[in-house]
C-alpha positions as CSV (number, residue, x, y, z in Angstrom):
1,M,1.0,-39.0,44.4
2,K,-0.3,-35.8,42.7
3,E,-1.5,-36.4,39.2
4,P,0.6,-34.6,36.5
5,V,-0.9,-31.7,34.7
6,R,-0.8,-31.9,30.9
7,L,0.7,-29.0,29.0
8,A,-0.9,-28.4,25.6
9,R,-0.3,-26.0,22.8
10,L,-2.7,-23.1,23.0
11,G,-3.8,-23.8,19.5
12,E,-4.9,-27.3,20.5
13,V,-7.3,-26.1,23.2
14,C,-8.5,-22.9,21.6
15,E,-9.7,-22.0,18.1
16,I,-7.6,-19.0,17.1
17,N,-9.0,-16.3,14.9
18,P,-12.2,-18.2,14.1
19,R,-14.1,-17.0,11.0
20,L,-17.6,-15.7,11.0
21,P,-19.8,-18.7,10.3
22,R,-21.7,-19.0,7.0
23,P,-24.6,-18.6,6.9
24,H,-24.4,-16.1,9.8
25,G,-28.0,-14.8,9.6
26,L,-26.9,-11.2,10.1
27,G,-28.7,-8.5,8.2
28,D,-27.2,-5.1,7.4
29,D,-29.2,-3.5,10.2
30,T,-28.4,-6.2,12.8
31,E,-26.8,-4.6,15.8
32,V,-23.5,-6.1,16.9
33,G,-20.8,-5.0,19.3
34,F,-17.8,-2.9,18.2
35,V,-14.5,-2.9,20.2
36,P,-11.6,-0.7,18.9
37,M,-8.2,-1.3,20.4
38,A,-8.5,1.8,22.5
39,A,-11.5,0.4,24.3
40,V,-9.5,-2.4,25.9
41,D,-7.9,-1.3,29.2
42,E,-4.4,-2.7,29.6
43,V,-4.4,-2.0,33.3
44,S,-7.7,-3.7,34.3
45,G,-7.8,-6.2,31.4
46,T,-11.4,-5.2,30.6
47,I,-13.3,-3.7,27.7
48,R,-14.2,-0.2,28.8
49,E,-16.8,0.3,26.1
50,C,-18.5,-1.9,23.6
51,R,-20.3,0.3,21.1
52,P,-23.3,-1.0,19.2
53,R,-22.9,-0.8,15.4
54,P,-25.0,-2.1,12.5
55,F,-23.5,-5.1,10.8
56,A,-23.2,-3.3,7.5
57,E,-20.6,-0.9,9.0
58,V,-18.3,-3.6,10.3
59,R,-18.7,-6.6,8.0
60,K,-15.5,-5.7,6.1
61,G,-12.1,-4.7,7.5
62,Y,-12.7,-5.8,11.1
63,T,-12.0,-8.9,13.2
64,P,-15.1,-11.0,14.2
65,F,-15.6,-12.5,17.7
66,A,-18.3,-13.9,19.9
67,E,-19.4,-13.9,23.5
68,N,-16.7,-15.3,25.8
69,D,-14.0,-15.1,23.2
70,V,-10.6,-13.8,24.5
71,L,-9.1,-10.7,22.7
72,F,-5.3,-10.6,22.7
73,A,-3.6,-7.5,21.2
74,K,-0.9,-8.7,18.8
75,I,0.8,-5.4,17.9
76,T,3.4,-3.5,19.8
77,P,3.2,-1.8,22.2
78,C,-0.4,-3.0,23.0
79,M,0.7,-6.6,23.4
80,E,3.5,-5.7,25.8
81,N,1.2,-3.4,27.8
82,G,-1.3,-6.2,28.4
83,K,-4.3,-5.4,26.3
84,V,-6.2,-8.7,26.9
85,A,-9.9,-9.0,27.6
86,I,-12.9,-11.3,27.5
87,A,-15.7,-10.2,25.2
88,R,-18.9,-10.0,27.3
89,D,-22.4,-8.6,27.0
90,L,-22.2,-8.3,23.2
91,P,-25.4,-7.3,21.4
92,G,-26.7,-10.5,19.8
93,G,-23.6,-12.3,21.2
94,L,-21.4,-11.1,18.3
95,G,-18.8,-8.4,18.0
96,F,-16.2,-6.9,15.7
97,G,-13.0,-5.1,16.5
98,S,-9.5,-4.1,15.5
99,T,-7.6,-6.3,13.0
100,E,-4.8,-6.0,15.5
101,F,-6.5,-8.5,17.8
102,H,-5.9,-12.2,17.9
103,V,-9.2,-13.9,19.0
104,L,-9.1,-17.1,21.1
105,R,-12.2,-19.2,21.5
106,A,-11.9,-21.7,24.3
107,G,-12.5,-25.3,23.5
108,P,-14.1,-27.9,25.8
109,Q,-10.9,-28.5,27.7
110,V,-10.4,-25.0,29.0
111,L,-12.4,-22.1,30.5
112,P,-12.3,-18.7,28.8
113,E,-11.2,-17.2,32.1
114,W,-8.4,-19.7,32.4
115,V,-7.1,-18.7,28.9
116,Y,-7.6,-15.0,29.8
117,Y,-5.5,-15.2,33.0
118,F,-2.9,-17.3,31.2
119,L,-2.5,-14.6,28.5
120,R,-2.5,-11.7,31.0
121,R,0.7,-12.9,32.6
122,K,3.8,-10.8,32.0
123,R,5.9,-13.9,31.5
124,L,3.8,-14.9,28.5
125,R,3.9,-11.5,27.0
126,N,7.7,-11.3,27.5
127,Q,8.0,-14.6,25.6
128,M,5.7,-13.4,22.8
129,R,7.8,-10.3,22.4
130,R,10.7,-12.5,21.3
131,F,8.7,-13.8,18.4
132,M,7.3,-10.5,17.1
133,T,8.0,-9.8,13.4
134,G,7.7,-6.7,11.3
135,T,9.2,-3.2,11.2
136,A,9.8,-1.0,14.2
137,G,6.5,0.3,15.6
138,Q,4.5,-2.2,13.5
139,Q,5.7,-5.5,15.0
140,R,3.1,-8.2,15.6
141,V,2.9,-11.6,17.3
142,P,2.5,-14.3,14.5
143,V,-0.5,-16.6,15.0
144,A,1.8,-19.7,14.8
145,D,3.9,-18.6,17.8
146,L,0.8,-17.7,19.9
147,A,-0.7,-21.1,19.0
148,A,2.5,-22.9,20.1
149,A,2.5,-21.4,23.6
150,L,2.2,-24.1,26.2
151,I,-0.7,-23.8,28.6
152,P,-1.4,-26.1,31.7
153,V,-4.6,-28.0,31.2
154,P,-5.9,-29.3,34.6
155,D,-9.4,-30.6,34.9
156,L,-12.2,-28.1,34.6
157,A,-13.1,-28.2,38.2
158,H,-9.6,-27.3,39.2
159,Q,-9.6,-24.5,36.6
160,Q,-12.8,-23.1,38.0
161,R,-11.4,-23.1,41.6
162,M,-8.2,-21.4,40.4
163,V,-10.1,-18.8,38.3
164,E,-12.3,-17.9,41.4
165,M,-9.1,-17.4,43.5
166,L,-7.5,-15.3,40.8
167,S,-10.7,-13.3,40.3
168,C,-10.9,-12.6,44.0
169,T,-7.4,-11.2,44.3
170,D,-7.7,-9.4,41.0
171,S,-10.8,-7.7,42.3
172,A,-8.9,-6.5,45.3
173,V,-6.3,-5.0,43.0
174,R,-9.0,-3.2,41.0
175,L,-10.6,-1.8,44.1
176,R,-7.2,-0.4,45.3
177,R,-6.7,1.1,41.8
178,R,-10.2,2.6,41.9
179,S,-9.6,4.2,45.4
180,R,-6.3,5.6,44.1
181,A,-8.0,7.0,41.0
182,L,-10.6,8.7,43.2
183,L,-7.8,10.5,45.0
184,D,-6.3,11.6,41.7
185,R,-9.6,13.3,40.8
186,Y,-9.3,15.6,43.8
187,S,-6.5,17.8,42.4
188,P,-8.4,18.8,39.2
189,G,-11.5,19.7,41.3
190,L,-9.4,21.8,43.7
191,M,-7.7,23.5,40.7
192,L,-11.1,24.6,39.3
193,E,-12.4,25.6,42.7
194,M,-9.4,27.8,43.6
195,F,-8.5,29.2,40.1
196,G,-11.3,28.6,37.7
197,D,-11.3,26.9,34.4
198,P,-8.3,28.0,32.3
199,A,-10.5,27.8,29.2
200,G,-12.2,31.0,30.1
201,N,-10.1,32.4,33.0
202,P,-13.3,33.5,34.9
203,K,-11.3,35.1,37.7
204,G,-9.3,37.3,35.4
205,W,-5.8,36.2,36.4
206,P,-2.9,37.8,34.4
207,V,-1.9,35.7,31.4
208,F,1.7,35.1,30.3
209,T,3.4,32.9,27.8
210,L,5.2,29.9,29.4
211,G,8.5,31.2,28.0
212,E,8.2,34.4,30.0
213,L,7.9,32.3,33.2
214,L,10.6,29.6,32.6
215,E,14.3,29.9,33.3
216,G,14.9,27.0,30.9
217,I,13.7,23.7,29.4
218,D,16.1,20.8,29.7
219,S,16.0,17.6,27.6
220,G,18.1,14.5,28.2
221,K,19.5,11.7,26.1
222,S,18.4,8.3,25.0
223,P,21.4,5.9,24.7
224,R,20.9,2.3,23.9
225,C,20.0,0.7,27.2
226,L,19.5,-2.7,28.8
227,D,15.9,-3.8,29.1
228,R,16.0,-4.7,32.8
229,P,15.6,-2.9,36.1
230,K,18.8,-1.3,37.5
231,T,20.6,-2.3,40.6
232,E,21.1,0.2,43.4
233,D,24.6,1.2,42.1
234,E,23.6,1.4,38.4
235,W,22.2,4.3,36.4
236,A,19.0,4.1,34.3
237,V,17.0,6.2,31.8
238,L,13.3,6.8,32.2
239,R,10.8,5.2,29.8
240,L,8.0,7.5,28.5
241,S,5.6,5.3,30.5
242,A,7.2,6.7,33.7
243,L,5.0,9.8,33.2
244,R,1.7,8.0,32.5
245,N,-1.5,9.6,33.9
246,G,0.4,12.7,35.1
247,L,2.2,10.8,37.8
248,Y,5.9,10.0,38.2
249,N,6.9,6.3,38.3
250,E,10.6,5.8,38.1
251,S,10.3,2.0,38.2
252,E,9.6,2.4,34.5
253,H,13.1,2.7,33.2
254,K,15.9,0.9,31.3
255,T,19.4,0.4,32.7
256,L,22.4,2.2,31.3
257,P,24.9,-0.4,30.0
258,P,28.3,-0.8,31.5
259,G,30.8,1.7,30.1
260,E,28.1,4.3,29.3
261,A,29.0,7.3,31.5
262,P,25.9,9.0,33.0
263,D,25.6,12.8,32.4
264,A,24.6,14.2,35.8
265,R,23.0,17.2,34.1
266,W,20.0,15.0,33.1
267,E,19.6,13.3,36.5
268,V,16.0,13.5,37.8
269,R,15.7,15.3,41.2
270,A,12.9,15.7,43.7
271,G,10.9,18.8,42.9
272,D,11.4,18.5,39.1
273,L,8.5,19.1,36.8
274,L,8.8,16.7,33.9
275,F,6.9,16.9,30.6
276,V,6.5,14.4,27.7
277,R,7.4,16.2,24.5
278,K,6.7,13.3,22.1
279,N,4.3,10.4,22.4
280,A,1.0,9.1,21.1
281,P,-1.6,11.8,20.7
282,E,-3.4,11.0,24.0
283,F,-0.1,11.1,26.0
284,V,1.9,13.9,24.3
285,G,2.2,16.9,26.7
286,T,1.8,14.8,29.9
287,P,3.4,16.5,32.9
288,A,4.5,14.8,36.1
289,Y,5.9,16.3,39.4
290,V,8.7,14.4,41.1
291,W,7.9,14.1,44.8
292,H,10.7,11.6,45.5
293,T,13.4,9.8,43.7
294,R,15.9,7.1,44.7
295,G,18.5,8.8,42.5
296,R,20.6,7.7,39.5
297,I,17.7,8.2,37.1
298,L,18.3,10.1,33.9
299,M,15.8,11.9,31.5
300,P,15.5,10.6,28.0
301,D,15.5,13.0,25.0
302,L,11.7,12.7,24.7
303,I,11.1,14.2,28.2
304,F,11.6,17.9,29.1
305,R,12.3,19.3,32.6
306,L,10.6,22.7,33.0
307,R,12.4,25.2,35.3
308,P,10.4,28.2,36.4
309,R,12.3,31.5,37.0
310,P,12.7,32.1,40.7
311,E,11.3,35.6,40.4
312,A,8.4,34.7,38.1
313,G,6.0,33.7,40.9
314,L,5.2,30.3,39.4
315,N,4.9,27.3,41.7
316,P,5.9,24.0,39.9
317,L,2.9,22.1,41.5
318,Y,0.5,24.8,40.3
319,L,2.0,24.5,36.8
320,W,1.8,20.7,37.0
321,A,-1.9,20.9,37.8
322,L,-2.6,23.6,35.2
323,L,-0.9,21.5,32.5
324,R,-3.3,18.6,33.4
325,T,-6.5,20.5,32.9
326,P,-8.5,19.6,29.8
327,A,-8.3,23.2,28.4
328,V,-4.5,23.3,28.5
329,R,-4.2,19.7,27.3
330,Q,-6.2,20.8,24.2
331,R,-3.9,23.7,23.6
332,L,-0.9,21.4,23.9
333,R,-2.3,19.0,21.3
334,V,-2.7,22.0,19.0
335,L,1.0,22.9,19.5
336,A,2.1,19.3,18.7
337,S,3.4,18.7,15.2
338,G,3.4,15.4,13.4
339,T,0.8,12.6,13.0
340,A,-0.4,9.7,15.1
341,A,1.8,7.4,13.0
342,S,5.0,9.4,13.5
343,M,4.0,10.4,17.1
344,P,3.2,14.1,17.7
345,N,6.0,16.3,19.0
346,I,6.0,19.6,21.0
347,S,9.2,21.6,20.4
348,K,10.7,23.8,23.0
349,E,9.9,26.8,20.8
350,R,6.3,26.0,20.6
351,L,6.0,25.1,24.2
352,R,7.3,28.5,25.2
353,T,4.3,30.1,23.3
354,L,1.8,28.3,25.5
355,K,-0.4,30.9,27.3
356,V,-1.0,30.3,31.0
357,M,-2.9,32.2,33.7
358,L,-0.8,33.2,36.7
359,P,-2.7,33.7,40.1
360,P,-1.0,35.3,43.1
361,I,1.9,33.2,44.4
362,H,0.3,32.9,47.9
363,L,-2.7,31.1,46.4
364,Q,-0.5,28.8,44.3
365,E,1.5,27.9,47.5
366,A,-1.8,27.2,49.4
367,F,-2.7,24.9,46.6
368,A,0.7,23.2,46.7
369,R,0.3,22.6,50.5
370,R,-3.0,20.8,49.9
371,M,-1.4,18.8,47.2
372,A,1.4,17.8,49.5
373,G,-1.2,16.5,52.0
374,L,-2.9,14.6,49.3
375,Q,0.4,13.1,48.2
376,A,1.0,11.7,51.7
377,L,-2.4,10.0,51.5
378,S,-1.7,8.7,48.0
379,V,1.5,7.1,49.3
380,Q,-0.5,5.0,51.7
381,H,-2.9,3.9,49.0
382,D,0.1,3.1,46.7
383,D,1.6,0.9,49.4
384,A,-1.7,-1.0,49.8
385,L,-2.0,-1.4,46.0
386,A,1.5,-2.8,45.9
387,V,0.6,-5.4,48.5
388,S,-2.5,-6.4,46.5
389,K,-0.6,-6.6,43.3
390,S,2.1,-8.7,44.9
391,T,-0.5,-11.1,46.3
392,F,-2.1,-11.5,42.9
393,E,1.2,-12.0,41.1
394,A,2.2,-14.6,43.7
395,M,-1.0,-16.5,43.2
396,E,-0.8,-16.2,39.4
397,A,2.7,-17.8,39.5
398,K,1.5,-20.5,41.8
399,V,-1.4,-21.3,39.5
400,F,0.5,-21.3,36.2
401,D,4.3,-21.1,36.5
402,V,4.6,-24.0,38.9
403,H,4.0,-26.3,35.9
404,F,7.1,-25.1,34.1
405,V,10.0,-26.8,35.8
406,H,13.8,-27.1,35.3
407,G,14.0,-23.7,33.5
408,G,11.6,-24.9,30.8
409,G,10.0,-22.3,28.5
410,I,6.4,-21.5,28.0
411,T,6.3,-22.2,24.3
412,A,6.4,-25.6,22.6
413,G,8.3,-24.0,19.7
414,R,9.0,-26.9,17.3
415,G,9.0,-29.5,20.1
416,E,6.1,-31.5,21.5
417,P,3.7,-30.7,24.3
418,E,4.6,-32.4,27.6
419,T,3.3,-33.4,31.0
420,V,4.9,-32.4,34.3
């Protein structure tokens, strides 16, 4: 008979938010690692950049951690997005980062990687979202609720085997994402090759304001929706995350509740050019071209649809690529009003003043044809990525969720840890 696996509270097998030891032996000039929240990649679950800083600059107002500690973002939306990473290769083995991190230091019963993969699961993050406290936009996971989460604790040899399997399949997902990212770099390069950098317009194309070239700018509505995927017959409203990285992903949506009549004027259609009018500074002004849609998807009020005038000689795919260039992205940030705290916003009036260069339509259409070929190749890569992600998620569930039986939750709450 298979031995039962003990479920323990996370706070029993990890030290959460450990303090910097005293004495710590750090001088003001001692170099330590510094990890702001933005340095943690929610997609790959890695630290993109650990910057060296003298201890004097970070000793106050930052969260300390050490080599192999697991960083878990506690604030919305970073927690929901999956900002979790293992601190590695820290100068002197020590680091400091955002106060919005919970730090978990694995005890002798668990491997850091085991804790990391446990925290990366969407099921865990969905559970933690239920316990968040605070005002809208500033909600955080309380340390007590994180500490109460139940984690399977098999023997270390079993953990090591499972970590190696997860790491292998996770690496496959990352390689697929990298190949997809390399494809995404092609369109900016082709844009510069065919039309030149919009910052200087070296080929001397005519320049117009966007308002002169558009027939209209549509915006949708954002009714209160159900936080779940829609069925085939239901309607849904896009999330802002549907336009991340300049690509359209309509699986990022919320479902229109029963009784809420959809307004067909705001339905997303193939060939639409969408534009994020309000978001965090790094995402405001993000465009996305809709190659394909399954239908019954509506725009929210924070997304515009840009409609070129038929006689203006403006191809939507060219405009999409132009809006993604660094020079035009910078101009859009200047047009945005508001602060990072309130989320910058680009009004229709300001967007119409954006100056854009307009090459001959035959060149724009040649560019669009090459983009269509690239899109077909991208679909193949996306399918391969979906298979890799599905494989990883199935293995993740097999490793962790199998221990939660009979509809049991993943937090001990006020109950007691158990074995299964």
